[in-house]
C-alpha positions in Angstrom: -6.7 -10.2 17.9 -6.8 -6.7 19.0 -9.2 -5.3 21.7 -11.3 -2.4 20.2 -13.7 -0.1 21.9 -17.3 0.4 20.1 -18.8 3.8 21.0 -22.3 4.1 20.6 -25.7 4.7 22.6 -28.0 2.2 24.8 -25.7 -0.5 24.8 -26.4 -1.3 28.7 -27.9 0.6 31.5 -31.1 0.8 33.5 -32.4 3.3 31.3 -31.5 1.4 28.1 -32.3 -2.0 29.1 -34.9 -1.5 31.7 -33.5 -3.3 34.3 -30.5 -3.3 37.1 -26.8 -4.7 35.7 -26.7 -8.4 36.6 -23.7 -9.4 38.5 -22.0 -10.8 35.3 -22.7 -7.5 33.4 -25.3 -6.7 30.5 -25.4 -9.5 27.7 -27.7 -10.6 25.1 -25.8 -8.8 22.3 -23.6 -9.6 19.6 -20.7 -7.3 17.9 -20.0 -8.1 14.0 -16.8 -6.7 12.4 -16.7 -7.7 8.8 -19.6 -10.1 9.2 -17.5 -12.0 11.9 -18.2 -12.0 15.7 -16.2 -9.6 17.8 -15.4 -12.0 21.0 -14.8 -11.6 24.4 -17.4 -8.9 24.8 -17.7 -6.6 28.1 -20.4 -3.7 28.2 -18.1 -1.2 30.0 -21.0 1.5 29.9 -24.3 2.5 28.2 -21.9 4.3 25.4 -19.0 1.6 25.1 -18.4 -2.0 24.5 -15.1 -3.7 24.4 -14.4 -6.9 22.7 -11.4 -8.8 20.5 -11.6 -7.9 16.8 -11.2 -11.0 14.3 -8.5 -11.2 12.0 -9.3 -9.1 8.8 -7.9 -7.2 6.1 -8.7 -3.8 4.8 -11.8 -1.7 5.7 -14.5 -3.3 7.5 -18.2 -2.3 9.0 -19.5 -2.9 12.3 -22.9 -4.1 13.6 -24.3 -4.1 16.9 -27.3 -6.2 17.8 -29.1 -6.3 21.3 -31.3 -9.3 21.9 -33.7 -8.4 24.8 -36.8 -10.6 24.7 -39.6 -9.3 22.5 -37.3 -6.5 21.5 -34.5 -6.5 19.2 -32.4 -3.6 18.0 -29.4 -3.0 16.0 -27.0 -0.3 14.9 -24.6 -0.4 11.7 -21.7 1.8 10.6 -20.4 0.6 7.2 -16.6 0.3 6.3 -15.4 1.9 9.6 -12.5 -0.2 10.7 -9.0 -0.3 9.2 -7.3 -3.5 9.4 -3.4 -2.8 8.3 -2.6 -0.2 5.9 0.1 -2.4 4.1 0.9 -5.7 3.4 4.3 -7.4 2.5 5.5 -10.8 1.3 9.0 -12.5 0.5 11.3 -14.8 2.1 11.0 -15.7 6.0 14.7 -16.7 6.5 17.4 -17.5 3.8 18.3 -20.8 5.4 14.8 -21.9 5.7 12.5 -22.5 2.8 9.4 -20.9 3.8 7.9 -17.5 2.7 6.4 -14.7 4.8 3.2 -12.6 4.8 3.4 -9.5 7.0 1.3 -6.6 7.9 1.9 -2.9 8.5 0.5 -0.4 10.7 -2.9 1.1 10.6 -1.7 4.2 12.4 1.3 6.7 11.5 3.0 5.9 14.6 6.7 4.9 15.4 8.1 2.3 18.1 11.3 1.9 19.7 13.6 -1.0 18.5 14.3 -3.1 21.3 17.3 -5.5 20.9 16.6 -9.2 21.7 18.1 -10.3 25.1 18.4 -13.7 26.0 16.4 -15.4 28.9 18.6 -14.6 32.2 20.4 -11.7 30.9 20.0 -8.4 31.9 17.4 -6.5 29.4 18.8 -4.2 26.9 17.6 -0.7 26.6 15.7 0.5 23.5 18.0 1.9 21.0 18.0 5.6 20.2 16.2 5.0 17.0 12.6 4.3 16.2 10.8 2.3 13.4 7.4 1.3 12.0 5.5 -1.4 13.6 5.0 -4.3 11.6 4.1 -8.0 12.4 4.4 -11.2 10.6 1.2 -13.1 10.0 0.8 -16.7 11.6 0.0 -18.0 7.9 2.6 -20.7 7.2 3.5 -20.3 3.4 6.1 -23.2 2.4 8.1 -20.9 -0.2 8.8 -17.6 -1.4 6.0 -14.9 -1.8 6.7 -12.8 -5.0 3.6 -10.6 -5.5 0.6 -9.2 -3.5 -2.4 -7.4 -4.3 -5.2 -6.0 -2.4 -8.6 -5.8 -3.7 -12.2 -5.8 -2.2 -10.7 -6.6 1.6 -9.0 -9.8 0.1 -5.2 -10.2 -0.5 -4.1 -12.1 -3.5 -0.5 -13.6 -2.9 1.7 -15.3 -5.6 5.0 -16.7 -5.6 7.0 -20.0 -5.7 4.9 -21.7 -2.8 2.9 -24.7 -3.1 1.4 -24.6 0.1 -0.2 -21.6 2.3 -2.3 -21.9 5.4 -2.4 -25.9 5.2 -4.1 -25.6 1.9 -2.7 -26.6 -1.5 -2.7 -23.6 -3.4 0.0 -23.9 -6.2 1.5 -20.6 -6.5 -1.4 -18.6 -6.2 -4.0 -17.9 -3.4 -6.4 -15.3 -1.8 -6.3 -14.6 1.8 -9.0 -12.8 3.9 -7.5 -12.4 7.3 -8.5 -15.8 8.3 -9.1 -18.2 5.2 -6.9 -19.2 2.3 -8.4 -20.2 -0.6 -7.0 -21.7 -3.9 -8.0 -20.2 -7.3 -8.8 -23.3 -9.2 -5.8 -25.6 -8.9 -3.5 -23.1 -9.3 -0.3 -22.8 -11.9 2.4 -24.8 -12.9 5.1 -22.0 -12.0 5.7 -18.9 -10.3 3.3 -16.1 -10.2 5.0 -12.5 -10.2 2.3 -10.0 -10.9 -1.4 -9.2 -10.4 -3.8 -6.6 -11.8 -7.6 -6.1 -11.9 -9.0 -5.6 -15.3 -12.4 -5.1 -15.7 -14.0 -7.9 -13.7 -11.1 -10.2 -13.9 -8.0 -11.2 -12.0 -5.0 -10.9 -14.2 -2.1 -13.1 -13.2 1.3 -13.0 -14.8 4.6 -15.0 -14.2 6.7 -17.9 -15.2 4.2 -20.5 -15.6 3.0 -22.3 -18.8 -0.6 -23.5 -17.8 -3.2 -23.0 -15.2 -5.4 -25.5 -13.9 -9.4 -25.2 -13.4 -11.2 -26.3 -10.1 -12.4 -29.5 -11.9 -8.0 -30.2 -12.5 -8.3 -29.6 -16.6 -5.3 -27.7 -17.7 -5.4 -24.5 -19.8 -2.4 -23.5 -21.9 -2.1 -19.9 -21.1 1.8 -19.3 -21.1 2.9 -16.5 -18.6 -0.6 -14.8 -18.5 -3.9 -15.9 -17.3 -7.1 -14.4 -15.9 -9.3 -15.6 -12.9 -12.8 -14.9 -13.3 -14.4 -15.3 -9.8 -17.2 -17.5 -8.9 -20.4 -15.9 -9.3 -24.1 -17.4 -8.3 -24.7 -20.7 -9.6 -21.2 -20.8 -11.5 -17.5 -21.6 -10.0 -14.5 -19.6 -10.8 -12.5 -20.3 -13.8 -9.3 -19.6 -15.5 -9.4 -17.8 -18.9 -7.2 -16.6 -21.7 -6.4 -13.0 -22.0 -7.1 -12.6 -25.7 -4.4 -15.3 -26.7 -1.7 -17.7 -25.3 1.5 -15.8 -24.3 4.9 -17.4 -25.0 7.2 -16.4 -22.3 6.9 -14.8 -18.9 5.3 -11.8 -17.4 6.9 -10.0 -14.5 5.0 -6.8 -14.5 1.2 -5.7 -15.3 -0.8 -2.6 -15.0 -4.7 -2.1 -16.3 -7.0 1.2 -16.1 -10.7 1.0 -17.3 -9.8 0.3 -20.9 -6.5 -0.9 -21.2 -4.2 -3.7 -20.1 -0.3 -3.5 -20.3 2.0 -6.2 -19.5 5.7 -6.4 -19.4 8.3 -9.4 -18.8 10.4 -11.5 -21.1 8.6 -12.7 -24.3 8.5 -12.1 -28.0 5.3 -13.5 -29.2 1.5 -13.7 -28.2 0.0 -16.6 -30.5 1.3 -15.8 -34.0 2.3 -11.9 -33.3 5.7 -10.7 -32.4 6.2 -8.5 -29.6 9.4 -7.6 -27.8 8.9 -7.5 -23.8 5.9 -5.4 -23.7 2.4 -5.6 -25.1 -1.2 -3.6 -24.6 -4.7 -5.2 -24.6 -7.6 -3.0 -25.3 -10.5 -5.8 -24.5 -10.6 -7.0 -28.4 -6.8 -7.9 -29.0 -3.1 -7.3 -28.5 -0.8 -4.5 -29.7 2.6 -4.2 -29.5 4.3 -0.7 -28.5 6.4 0.1 -31.1 9.7 -2.2 -31.6 9.4 -2.7 -27.9 12.3 -3.4 -25.6 15.5 -5.3 -26.1 18.9 -6.2 -24.3 16.8 -7.1 -21.2 13.6 -7.4 -19.5 10.6 -5.0 -18.6 10.2 -5.4 -14.6 7.9 -2.4 -13.9 5.2 -0.3 -15.2 3.2 3.0 -14.3 1.1 5.4 -15.9 0.9 9.0 -15.5 -1.4 10.9 -17.8 -0.7 10.0 -21.5 2.5 8.4 -20.6 3.3 4.8 -19.8 6.5 4.5 -17.8 8.7 1.4 -18.2 11.4 0.4 -15.9 13.9 -2.9 -16.1 17.3 -4.1 -17.1 16.9 -3.3 -20.9 19.3 -1.2 -22.6 16.9 -0.5 -25.9 13.6 0.7 -26.2 11.7 1.4 -29.6 15.1 1.0 -31.3 16.9 3.9 -29.2 19.2 3.7 -26.4 17.1 4.0 -23.8 18.4 2.0 -20.6 16.5 0.9 -17.8 13.9 3.5 -18.0 11.9 4.5 -21.2 8.4 6.4 -21.7 5.7 5.2 -24.4 3.4 8.3 -25.4 0.1 6.6 -25.6 -1.3 9.6 -27.5 1.6 9.8 -30.1 2.4 6.0 -30.0 6.3 6.6 -29.8 8.8 6.0 -27.6 10.5 8.9 -25.4 13.8 9.5 -23.1 12.7 11.2 -19.7 16.2 10.4 -17.9 18.8 8.0 -17.3 19.4 5.6 -14.2 22.6 3.9 -13.8 21.5 0.6 -12.7 18.6 -1.5 -13.0 14.4 -0.6 -12.2 12.5 -3.2 -10.2 9.5 -1.0 -9.3 7.7 2.1 -10.4 4.8 3.8 -8.7 2.6 6.8 -9.7 2.1 8.6 -6.4 -0.6 11.6 -6.8 1.2 12.7 -10.1 4.7 11.8 -8.8 6.7 8.9 -10.3 8.7 7.0 -7.7 11.6 4.8 -9.3 13.0 1.9 -7.1 15.8 -0.5 -8.0 19.3 -0.6 -7.5 21.2 2.4 -8.7 23.3 5.2 -7.9 21.8 8.2 -9.9 18.9 8.8 -11.8 18.5 12.0 -14.1 21.9 12.9 -13.0 20.9 13.3 -9.2 22.1 11.4 -6.6 19.5 9.2 -5.6 20.5 5.7 -3.7 18.1 3.0 -5.2 15.0 5.3 -5.1 14.2 8.5 -6.9 11.2 10.7 -7.5 10.6 12.2 -11.1 8.1 14.9 -11.3 6.7 15.2 -15.3 6.5 18.9 -16.6 3.2 20.6 -16.6 2.7 20.3 -20.3 4.2 16.6 -20.4 6.2 17.6 -23.4 9.3 18.8 -21.9 11.9 17.0 -19.8 10.8 16.7 -16.0 12.8 17.1 -12.9 14.4 14.4 -10.7 14.7 14.4 -7.3 16.3 12.4 -4.4 14.0 10.7 -1.7 15.6 11.6 1.5 19.0 10.0 1.8 17.9 7.1 -0.4 18.3 3.3 0.7 21.3 1.3 0.9 20.3 -1.9 -1.1 17.8 -3.0 -3.3 14.2 -1.9 -3.7 12.0 -4.5 -5.2 8.7 -3.0 -4.7 6.8 0.3 -3.7 3.5 1.3 -2.5 1.6 4.5 -0.9 -0.5 4.1 1.8 -2.1 7.3 3.2 0.7 10.3 3.1 3.4 7.8 3.2 5.4 5.9 0.8 6.5 2.2 1.7 9.6 0.2 0.0 10.5 -3.3 0.3 13.4 -5.3 -0.8 16.9 -6.1 0.1 17.3 -2.9 1.8 20.4 -3.3 4.1 20.2 0.3 5.7 18.6 3.6 5.4 19.6 7.0 6.2 18.5 9.9 8.3 19.7 13.3 9.5 21.5 11.9 12.2 23.0 8.7 10.9 22.4 5.2 9.5 19.7 2.8 10.7 19.7 -1.0 9.7 16.6 -2.0 8.0 16.6 -5.7 9.5 12.8 -6.3 8.2 13.9 -5.1 4.4 10.9 -2.6 4.8 11.0 1.3 5.5 8.6 4.1 5.6 8.9 7.6 4.1 6.6 10.4 5.1 7.2 13.6 3.0 6.3 16.6 5.2 5.5 19.1 2.2 9.1 20.1 1.4 10.2 21.0 -2.0 12.7 18.3 -2.0 13.2 15.9 0.8 14.9 18.1 3.4 12.5 17.5 6.6 11.5 13.6 6.0 13.5 10.6 6.8 13.2 7.0 6.1 12.1 4.9 9.0 12.9 1.0 8.9 10.3 -1.2 10.2 10.4 -3.0 13.5 9.0 -6.5 13.9 6.8 -6.6 16.8 6.8 -9.5 19.5 9.3 -11.2 17.3 11.8 -12.3 19.9 15.1 -13.5 18.7 14.1 -13.3 15.2 14.3 -9.6 14.6 14.9 -9.6 11.3 13.3 -11.2 7.6 14.9 -12.1 4.5 14.7 -10.6 1.0 11.0 -8.8 0.5 9.3 -8.9 -2.9 5.8 -8.3 -2.7 3.8 -5.0 -1.4 0.0 -4.0 -1.3 -1.6 -1.1 0.0 -4.8 -1.4 1.5 -5.7 2.5 1.4 -7.5 3.8 -1.8 -5.1 5.5 -4.3 -7.5 8.2 -4.1 -6.3 9.2 -0.8 -2.4 8.5 -1.2 -1.3 11.9 -1.3 2.2 13.1 -1.8 1.8 16.5 0.4 1.7 18.3 3.7 -0.6 16.4 6.2 -3.2 18.6 7.3 -2.6 19.8 11.0 -5.5 22.0 11.2 -9.7 22.3 10.4 -11.9 25.1 10.2 -15.2 25.2 11.9 -17.6 28.0 10.7 -20.4 29.2 12.9 -23.3 31.6 12.2 -22.7 34.4 14.4 -20.0 37.1 13.1 -20.9 39.8 15.6 -17.9 41.6 17.0 -15.5 39.4 15.5 -12.1 41.0 14.2 -9.7 38.9 12.0 -6.7 37.3 13.3 -3.4 37.2 11.5 -0.3 34.9 10.9 2.7 36.2 12.8 6.5 35.5 12.8 9.5 37.1 13.8 10.4 38.4 10.4 7.1 38.8 8.9 3.3 39.4 9.9 1.0 39.0 7.1 -2.8 39.5 7.6 -5.2 37.4 5.9 -8.7 36.1 6.0 -9.2 32.7 8.0 -9.0 30.4 5.0 -6.4 28.6 2.9 -6.4 30.0 -0.4 -5.7 33.8 1.3 -3.4 32.7 3.6 0.2 34.0 2.8 3.2 31.6 3.8 6.8 32.3 3.7 9.5 29.6 3.1 11.6 28.7 6.0 9.6 30.9 8.9 7.6 29.7 11.6 3.9 30.9 11.7 1.7 31.0 14.3 -2.2 32.0 14.4 -3.2 34.7 16.5 -6.8 35.2 17.1 -8.4 38.1 16.7 -11.0 40.0 19.0 -14.1 37.8 20.0 -12.6 35.4 17.3 -14.8 32.4 18.9 -18.1 34.5 17.9 -17.1 34.8 14.6 -17.7 33.0 11.2 -14.7 30.6 11.3 -12.7 28.9 13.8 -9.1 27.5 13.1 -8.5 24.3 15.2 -5.2 22.6 15.4 -5.0 18.8 14.7 -2.1 16.6 16.2 0.2 15.1 13.6 -0.3 11.5 14.8 -1.8 9.3 15.2 -3.1 9.2 11.6 -5.9 6.8 11.0 -5.7 5.5 7.2 -8.9 5.5 5.1 
């Protein structure tokens, strides 16, 4: 586990305890993180405790309990510790039938890549490039992880595996950072996708049946819902309206609708072609659906459902690899052409990110990943952009965490402005810096920490973000904040100055004038710190995710 510092008051001192510190230090206290003990406790001062955090996922609370005889007191901070921003899954090594579950950083930082050096050989120096620090969990999975979902501090994992962490799970399981739990007795085939719809976990894949905790089989086709256990009632598998005949590779849900895509043409007795919508009462087709291939990815922006895959037709129109379904008008629309296959779509703060295996998107050179910005009215064609210099390989999954985009797949290598970097872990990160296109950001490959000789992973398929979508923004990270006081006596305005321009403005963001390609510095006015507002600079790193 990771050593953490808990900061507070009255942990241990003659004043707070009423007696001098014993030779072994102050004791009689517990620290719980996420309801689990933080071990190897050391009270370093009256305001700090050091301890080893338990293995957890997501955002957790901290509780400190002091148990003096006749006096017990406690302090609590809800959801204050974040364990990892990103989870990834795939194949451990091509030569070994084993899956992998890995975790990404909780801080926006980079580390140097240190080549493996055999014992007895002079250590190789770090390379000139840095990457994103990630690690592989000790959890043993006996086959490929194809899909991941983070929800309520639990990671759901699906794939071809049958055993995870020594537990027989049959293709689908939950993991809370310590314990693996089966969902009933699993499914009879691979799980490719998850979604949360109302209070149900939606599971899609190439299975035909699910198995209840009692062992009874439910014929579901490639789509089923897991209803979690509640007070006095065990968890159970359910149909999602009807049995589907075929495979589901992607799913997406909002508060009222569930969309699924894949390779199927029938729900019960109704005809569908690769894509369908469920409103809680029944299933509806999306026009004539798709043909000439399968639906592999879905994303919603405003009133548009964006669809990606390897199909060649949508709604009877020649719409290859990408198409849009206008939810309000109930028709298929063209929004650009991609010259390859699309495996992943992501709505990132109003931008559509497109990942797959292609060279151009919307006529723009964009190796395997592109960004589409819809028009303001949603009726005209939007604009396509590259994302950095792209990725040499295939992108299977995309997620946003904080202000950064993560891509996983069979990446090969990524490019920055000084050269090409190998993406040996098949995971990379891109953090836009507020630029109009992508001129100041680069792709950083992941670097496996403490990996020894094994410095790479085989293909990755699943990605999940532990950062709420509401705080995953495509914009400039804030590098300052305003502190406003009550004494404005004798204060004069400061100004933004550059070598080419000097623009006076009030000390707030709305009245500040910014000139492109100009470096600005804030010059404080006379007695500025007695004024109404003070601008404080913030370091760019580390950035702690929510």
